N, C-alpha and C positions, 0 to 999 in steps of 0.2 A: 612464512608458514611454520607450523610446528614441525621440528625435525623428526619427531616420532610419529608423524601422521599415518604412515603406512601400517603401523602396529595398532593404532587406535580403532580402526574400523575395518573389519575383515570381510564384511558383506560387500556386494557390488555397490559402486558409487551412486547408482540411481536410487538405491534404497535409502541412503542418507539424504539424497535430494528430496525424496517424498516426505521424510520425517521433518526436514527443515521447511519445506514448502507449506505443509499443513500448519506448522508452528507460525510461519509468517502470515498465513491468511487469517489467523484468528482475529486480528485487529479489524481489518476491513469487513470481515464476515459479521462480526458482532455489531458493527455500526448499522448495517442494512437489514438484518434479519427481521427486526420488529417494525420497520417502517410501514409495511402493509396493514399493521394492526393499530396504527396511530389513533384512528377515530374510535375503534372498539375499546382501546385502553382508556381514552379520554372519557367515554361514556361510562365505563365501569367504575372509574375512580373519581368521577365528577370534576375533571380537569378541563381548563380552557385550552384552545390550540396553542396559545403563547406558553402556557405551563408545560404542555407536551414538548414544545420545542426545547425547553430547558433540559429535558432528559437527554436530548441529542447534544446540546451544548456542554452539559456536565461531562458527558462521555468524552467528547472531543477535547475539552480543556484538560481533563485528567490525563488523557492519552498524550497530548502535546507536552504537558508539564513533566510527567514522569519519564518521558523519553529522554529527558536531559540526564537522567541518572542511571537508567538500565545499563547502558554501555559502559559507563565509568565503573559501576559496581562489578560488571563482568570482567573488566580489565584488572580488577584487584582481587576479587574473591573466586573468579573462575566463571565459565559460561554456564555450567550445569546447575549450580545452586540458584542462580538468578532466574533461569528458565523454570525450574521446578517451583520456586517460590511464587513467580508470576502466575503460573497456571493454577496453583492452589488458591491464591487470592481471587482469581477470575472465577473459579468454580464456586467458591463460597458466595461471591457477589452475584453470580447468576441465580443461585438458589434464593438469595435475598430479593432479587427482582421478582422472581416467581411468587414469592410469599408476600410481596408488598400489598398493602391495603389502601395506601394514600399516595398521592402524587409526590409528596415530600420524601416518602420512603423510596419510591422508585427513582427519583432524581439522585438521592444519596447512593443507592446501590449501582446505578448506571455510572456515576462518577468513579466509584470503586472499581468497576469493570474497566473503565478507561485507564485508570492508574496502573492496572496490571497487564493489559493485553499487549502493550508496546514491547514488553520483554521478548516476546516471540519474534517479532520482525527485526528488532534491533540486534539481538544476540545471534539469530540465525545467519544474518549477513556476515557477522564477525567469524562465526564458526566456519562458513564456506571458505573464507580467506585463510583461516588457521589450517585447514585441511587440504587445500588444493593449490597447485601452482597456477599461474595466471590464465592460461588457455582453458584448462580444465575447470577453473573457478568460473570462467565466463559461461561455460556450458551448464554448470549447475545453477548459476544465477539466472540463466535463461529459463530453466525448468521451474525455478521458484517464482519467476515473473509470471509464468502461465497461471499458477494457482493464485497469486496475489491479484492479478487482473480479473480472474474468473470469480473470485469471492464476492465482490460487490454486485455482480450480475446474477449469480446463483442464489445469494442470500434472500432477496425479496421473494423469489419463487418458493423457497422452502418455508419462509416465514408466513407468506400468504396462505399456503396450503395448510399449515398447522393452525393458523388463526381460524380459517373457515371450518376445519374439521374437529378441532379440539379446544379452541378458545385461546386467548392471548397468553395465559399462564404457561401453556404448552411450549411456546416459543422459548421461554427462559428455562424451562425444565430441559428442553432439548440442548440448549447451550451448556447447562450444568452437566449433562451427559457427555457432551463433546469435551468439556474440561476434564472429566474423570478419565476418559479414554486417552486423552493427550498426556495427562500426568503420568499414568501408568506406562504408556509407550515410551515417554522420554526417560522415566526413572529406570526402565529396563534396558533401553537401547542407546541413549545419548551418552557418548563418552565425554570426559573433560578434555577439551581441545586446546586450551590455553596452556602453553608450556610454562613450567614453573619459573624459568628464567625471564619470561616476558611479563610477569605480573608487575603491576604498578603499585607503589605504596598507597594505601587508602588514607589520605588526610586532606584537610580542606585546602591547604596551600598548593599541594600537588594537583588537586582537582581543578582549582581556579586557574592554575598555570596552564593546564591542558585546555580548558575552555577558552582562555585568552589566546593561546597559540592557534587554535583552529578558528575561533570566532573572529580573529583579526586577520585571517588569511583570505585575501580576495579570491585566490584560486579555489579554495574550499567552498566559500559562499556561492560563487558563481556556478561551480559544478553542481552543488546541491540544488540551486535554483533550476538549472538545466534539467536535472532528473526529476525534481519534485513538482514543479508547477505545470508542465504540459499534461500530466495525468488528469488534471482538472478539466482540460478541454473535453475529455470523455466522461469523467465523473459527474460533470455538470448535467449531462443528459440522464445519467442514472438517478441523480437526486430529483430531477424534474420529470421523471418517467410518467407519473400519473397524469400530469398536465400535458406533457409533450405527446404521449401516445394516446391518451384517452380523449383529451379536448381537441388538440390540433390535428392529429392523424385519424381521429374517430375510430380507434381500434377498441374492440371489446376486451375486458380484462383477460379473458382466456387467450387472446391473441398477442398479449404483451411478450410472450416467450420468444416471438420472432426477433424482437429487438435484442434480447439478451443472447439468443442463439448466435446472431450475426456478430455481435460485439465480442462474444467469447471466441468465435472462430477467428476473428481478426487478431485478437491478442495472442491466441495460441499459435497462429501462423507466424506472427512476427517473432515470438519467443523461440519457436522451432528454428526459424531462419537464423536468428542470432546465435543459437547454439551450433548450428551447422557451419557458420562463418568463423567461429572461434579459432584463432591461430592461423587463419588463411588470409585475412586482409587486416590492414592497420585499424586499430580501434577508431581512430579519427574518421576514416572513410565510412565505417559502419554508422557512426553517429550522424555524419553528413547525410547518408541515405535516409535514415529515420526521420530527421528534421525536414528533408526535402519532401518526403511523402506526406508528412503532417501539414506542411505549409501549402502544398498544392491542393490537397483535398479540403483543407479549411477554406481556402479562397474559392474553390469550386462550390463548396457548401453555402457560403455567403451569397455568391452569385445566383445559385439555383433558388435559394429562399427569397431573394429579391425579385426574381423573374417569374417564378411559378408558384401556384397554390400548393401548400404542403400535401404530399401524398405518400402513403407507406411504400409505394413502388420504388421511390428513389430516395426518400428522406432518411432511411435507416442505413443505407450503404456507406455514406461518408463517415459515419461514426465507427463502423467496422474497419474501414481502411485507415482511419486515424489511429485506432487501436493497434493495427499492424505496425504502423510507423513508430508508435510509442514503444511497443515491446521489442522492436528491433534494436532501438538505441539505448534503452534504459539499463539493461544489465551491464553494458560497457561503461556508461557514465558512473554507475554505482561502484564498480570496481576501481575506477580512476579516483573516486572520492576516498575509498578505503585505503588505497595505496599511497596517498599523499603523505600519510604519517603512520608507517607500519607499526610503531610501538603503541599507538593509541587507536587501534581499529574499532574497538568497542565504543569509545568516545566519539569517533568520527561517524559511526553508524547512528549513534544517539542523536547527534546534532543534525545529521541529514534527515532523520525521521521527524525531528521537531519542525524543520522547515517545511517538509512535505505535509505533515499533519496540520500545521498552522494554516497552510494554503487551503487544505481540504475544509478546515473549520470556517474560514472566511467565505469560501464558496458556498458551503451548506447554509451558513447563517445569514449571509448578506447578498451574495451574487445571485444564487439560484432564485430566491423570492423576487428579485428585481427583474429578472429577464425571462422567467418561465411563461409569462403571458404572451410571448411572441416568438415564432420560430426564427424570424430574422435576428432578434436580440440574442437568442440562444446561440445561433451560428456565429454572430459577431463576438460574443463573450468567449466562445470556444477558441476563436482565432486569436483574440488578445492574450489568452492564457498560454497558448502555444508560443506566441511571439515573445513573451517574457522569458521562457526557456531558451528560445532561439537566440535572442539578443545576448543572454548570459553566455551561451556556448560560443557565439561568434567573437565575443570579447576575449574569452579564454584562448580561443584559436589564434587570435591576432597577437595577444600580449605574451602568451607562453606557447609558441608554435611547437615546442618539443613534446607537449603533453599528447599522449595517444598516437604518436607518429609511427611507432614501430610495431610490427606484428609480434604478439606474445605467443611463445611456443610452449609446448608441454615440457615439464621437467623442472 
């Protein structure tokens, strides 16, 4: 961490947590805000459903691609300039989306949004580890996880309300306003947390060496899979919400909020528990608890969907419990990833985000459309994605038993 951390932020630690959390939620929030307006936008600009899907793909592709560079740039030029530049581009791109008259223009500006929003989540993780010792960092990471998990659930509610009451352009004007507020907040409040002695030279050979060092590390890749892929066991249901809630559970649109409410409660509960456990039990034990909860509830979900007709009375609960298990373990795994190579935390956060967002993109573009027709298929796909993360963690646990073994204390 930065040796001068105590002098950089005089306000309470929770205030920095809120600033970083809102920064981190910008990416997932921007993905889902406009989803309720898909059909309205398609009708307004004369686009086919396939063309509308390109607006999502362009965003996710831009997000995944630029995530490779946000962290590396922040390791060289500092955290603050990368954050401010990213928010500025996002704000201009959001205004471009609002002013778009054709589907081609919308795809272009959505791609630009995707290229910029990753700066928030990638750099905020690195800032946490710059500023806090391990146990305190776990508490802050847990608070950030609450917002990160809440964003995909809250975004469609806000987007749907804006679409109904003010039209689809209002959604992107809203995101423009969010960008302005975030830029001003970070310009006034966010300190430069990368110590001058920790800066990496910015040149191609040094960058490629860093990518190779991390990309060829089995420990890094497996930990990134363990943190990034299980999220999709829950995200799959968010992406499939209109079909899952409307068609299978026969809920009216105004009743959808129950799903989001329960899921948010699960995520917030798990992240709160993760923060409370920081410094009290070994990280490895906490990860084991998280995966055990996800595995048991995923198996129960598959069994229930095979045995019973889908009903809102029970079908929403497993997703909320899954969210609890995920947010209990993910702050810990994320910190283990960042601490594998302390000199390149920005780069590690970048590559971790690439793996997570690539998984999200595959699920949004390929998996969700394949399985949303059936509650059994949704439950089975959710179980499979959780198992990818579980197998990755079990291999790390077996091959490098020392990782996450000791309790991390404050100081």
